[in-house]
N, C-alpha and C positions, 0 to 999 in steps of 0.2 A: 670657510675658516681653514687656514693652513696649519695642520698639526704635524709636528716632527716627533718621531718615536725613536728614542735612543735606547741602546741596550745591546744584549748579546745576540750574535748571529752564529748558530751552530748546527751541526748534524749529529744525530744519534745513531750508533751502531749497536744494535741490540741482538744478542745471541742467546740461544737456548741449549743448555747442556742437559741430556736426558738422565744423567745420574745425580748423585748427591755429592756436593763438595766435601762433606764431613767424612765420606767413605775414602776420600783420597788423602786425608791428613793424618799424618803420624805424630802423635802427641809429643814424643821426645825428639822429633826432628824439625819441629816448626822453625827453628832458628836457621835451618839450611833449606827451607822449602823451594822447590823448583818444579813447577807443574805446568803442563799443557793439556787443556781440555778440547777434545774433539767435539764440535758442536753440530747440532742438526739444522739449525735455522739461523738466517741472518736477515734482520730487517734494518734498512737504512732509512731514517726518517728526518725530514727537515725540522729544525727547531731553533731554540734561542728566543728569549722572552720578546725581544723587539721585533724579530721577524714573525713570531706568532701573532703578536698584536697587530702588526702592519697587515698581515695576511687577512685577518678577520675584518679590519677596517676596509681593505680592498674589496672584500666580498660584499660589503655593505655600500660600496660605491663612493667612499669618502676620500680616496686618493691620498693616503698618508705618505709622509716623506720618511723613509727608513734612514736612520743615521747610526752607523756602527762600522766595525772593521772586520774584513774577511780576507781569505787568501786568494791566490790565483786560481784555486780549484772552485771558485764561487760561481763560475760562468753558468752552469746548469741550474743552480739554486736561483741566481739572478733572473734567468729567463722564466722560471716558475713564478717568481714573485711579480715580475713585469706583466705576465699573462693575467695575473689575478689582481690587477689594479693598484699595485704598490709602486711608488716612485723610488727607484733605487739609485738615482743619480748622485746621492751624497754618501754612498757606501765607500769607505776607504779600503783600497786593495793593497795588502802587504806585498812587498817585493821578495820577502824571504820566508814568510810563515804561512802555514796552512790555516784554513778556517777552523775555529774552535771545534772540538770533537768530544763527545761522550761516548765511551766504549764500555759495554756492560754485558756480562754473561749471568744468566739466571738458571739456577738448577731446578731439579724436580720438586724441591720443597720451597721454591720461590726465594731462596737465598740468593744474594747477588754479590758479584765482585765487579767493581767498576772503576774506571779512570776518566778524569776529565782533563783534556789538553786545552789550555787557554789560547795558545797560538796567537793568531792575528788580533784577537780581542784585546791583547795588551797595547795595541797601537791606537785603540780608540781615543786615548788620552791626547792624541796629536790632532784630533778633529776640532775645528773651530766653528761654532754655530753661526757666526757672522757670515762665513763663507756659505753656509747652507741657506741662510736667510737671503743673502744677495742673489743666490741662483734662482730661488722660487719666488721672490718679490716680497719677502717678509714672512715672519712667523707669528701666529696668534697664540700658540700654546706649544710647549715642549714637554713631552712625557719622558721623564728620566728614570729609566728602568735598570735592572741588575746588569752590571757591566764591569769593565775594569774600574776598581774603585777610584783611581785618579781621574778616570774619565768622568765618572759621576760627580766628583767634586768640581772639576773644571766646568762642566756643563751648568751645574747649579750656580756657581759664581758668575758665569757669563750671562745667565739668564737674569740674575739680580742686576749686574752692571748695565745691561742693555734694556732693562725693564721689560723682559719677555715673560709672561705668565708661565709657570711651570707646575707639573705634577710630580710629586716625589713618590717613588715606587721602588723600594729597596729589595723586596722579595728575597731571593736567595742569598743576597750579599749581607743581609742584616746580621747573620751569625758571626761574620768575621769583623764587623765594624764595632768601633768603640763609641761610647756616649758622645764624645766631642764631634765625631764625624757625623753621626746621626743628627745631632742638633743643627750642624751646618747644612745638612741635606734637606731638612724638613722646614727650617725656619723661613717664613715667607711664601711657602708653597701655596698655590691656589687650590690644589687637590693633594691630599695625602692618602695613598692607597695602602691597605694592608689586610691580611686576614685576622681572625680574632686572636690567634696565638701571637702573631707578629705585633699586634696592638699592645699587648701586655709586655712583650720584649722591648719595644720602643720605650715604654714608660719606665721599665726597670733600668735600661742602659742610660737613658738621658737623665733620670732622676726627676723628670717633669711629670706632674699629674695629668690625668686625662683632660682636666679643665685648662691647664697651662698650655698643653700641646694644641688643644682646639683654639686657643687664643692666638696661636702663632701661625695658623693656616686658615685658608678660606673655607675649605670643606674637608671633613674627615670621612673617607669612604672605607667601610669595614665590611669585607665579605664574611658571611657567617655559614658557609657550607650549605647544607641542605635547607637552612632557614632563610637563605636569601642574602640580603644586603642591608646595611644601615648607613644612612648619610646624615651627618651632624654638622650644623653651623651655629655660631655664637648667636644667641638671641632669636633663633628661628626653630620652629617645630622639627623634631626629628623625622626623617623620611624612612620608612621600612618597606622593602619590596620582597615579596616571596618569589619562589622559583616555579616554573611550569612543571607539570608532571612529566617524568622521564618515561620514554618507551622502553629503554633498557639502560643498564649501567655497564659500559664496556671498558672505559679507561679514564681515570680522572686527570691524567696528565694534560696540562694546558688549559684547564677549565678557568683558572684565574686570568690567564692571558685573554681568553675569549671574552670574559666579562668586561675587561678593560677595553677591548676592541669595540665592543657594543656600546659601552658607556661613552667613550671618546667620540664615537660616530654620532651618538645622540647629541653631544655638545657641538659637534660640527654642523649638525642639522639645525641647531638652535631650539630643540624641544626642551621641555622642562627636565629637572634633575630626576624626577620620578620616572619620567618616560625614558630618559637615557639609561637609568638603572634597569628598567624592565627589558629594554633591548639587549643590555649586557647579559641579564639572566637567561634570556631566550637563546642567545648565542652560546652561552656556557652550557646550556642543556644540549645543544646539538653536538658539542665537542665530547661531553661525557658519554654520549651514545656511540662514539666513534673511537676506534684504536688509532692514535696518532694525533698530533696537535694540529695538523694542517691537511687532514685527510677527509674532513667533512665536506658536504656540498650544501650551499645555501640556495635552495629552490624557493623563490620568493612566494609563490602561492602557498606552498607547504609551511614556510616560515610564518606568513601572516595568518594562516588558519590556526596554527597552534598559539600564536601570540594573541589572537582574539579570544581563544578559549581560555587562556590564562588571565588575561587583563581587561577584557571587555571591548565593546565596540568603539566607544569613545577614544580609548587609548590606541586601538588599532587604526582608527581613522587618521589620527595625528602622525603615526609612524608611516602609514601606507603612503602618505603624501610625499615622503622623502625617499622611501625605499624603491618606489616605482614598480 
């Protein structure tokens, strides 16, 4: 099953300031603020929702096709993804813009000052899925994740026109989208991904009830944090999957992307929706135990040992046959 993963490709530059921002702010001078913070630490991490999802799928051996836009500074990141089983041949490289970048400084009280540079991500709207499909011999599913809004709309309309099944996954972009845009992006989706809060926001912005939205998509997949995930289909029994026990909670960033990577990999393998959700929850658990969205290691023996403990021998046997 050939799955294209569209969405943002970015790097995170995370810095730590040992003092407190509040100590540096003068109340009656905020209109002329000009500050520079001497930081103690800099972490540069690979990110972007599409790249995170594709990385996880690559770790599971499903060879995803990454679709997005990056800058000429993407070479090192591309090599990393290539080494970890991702097809990066459909990434558009901008001639003038850098790869999207999040720059954030955190103080001793965990307050943050950050900036997001969209950069080359704005050129994702120029990518045609037909070109991607022709290169790889066709597409069976396109996951449309948070990206340049025009790109998300174009990919969705092209999937409809070309009868390519697609998954709608607004995540971070839902806050800036209006109801009309959201209705366009979800209508006819084979899968609609969201967390519990986003689910309510989708209903509020579209004016559609839960039942109306469910009638317009094939499957509604809602992540529930520590309670796992719920999968709903019209006329079918709801599927609920819990999460494995955590060994520690290091950093929740990228957990949703990891779930999607595992779930989409399960679809690629052809296992049941329940099994796919279990794989997603297991991968998400590995990510929450690690600082960084692509810093975890998937050791297959360890993965299957924990998967078996969480979901039983029968589930493990079905997954093991694909994981290798």
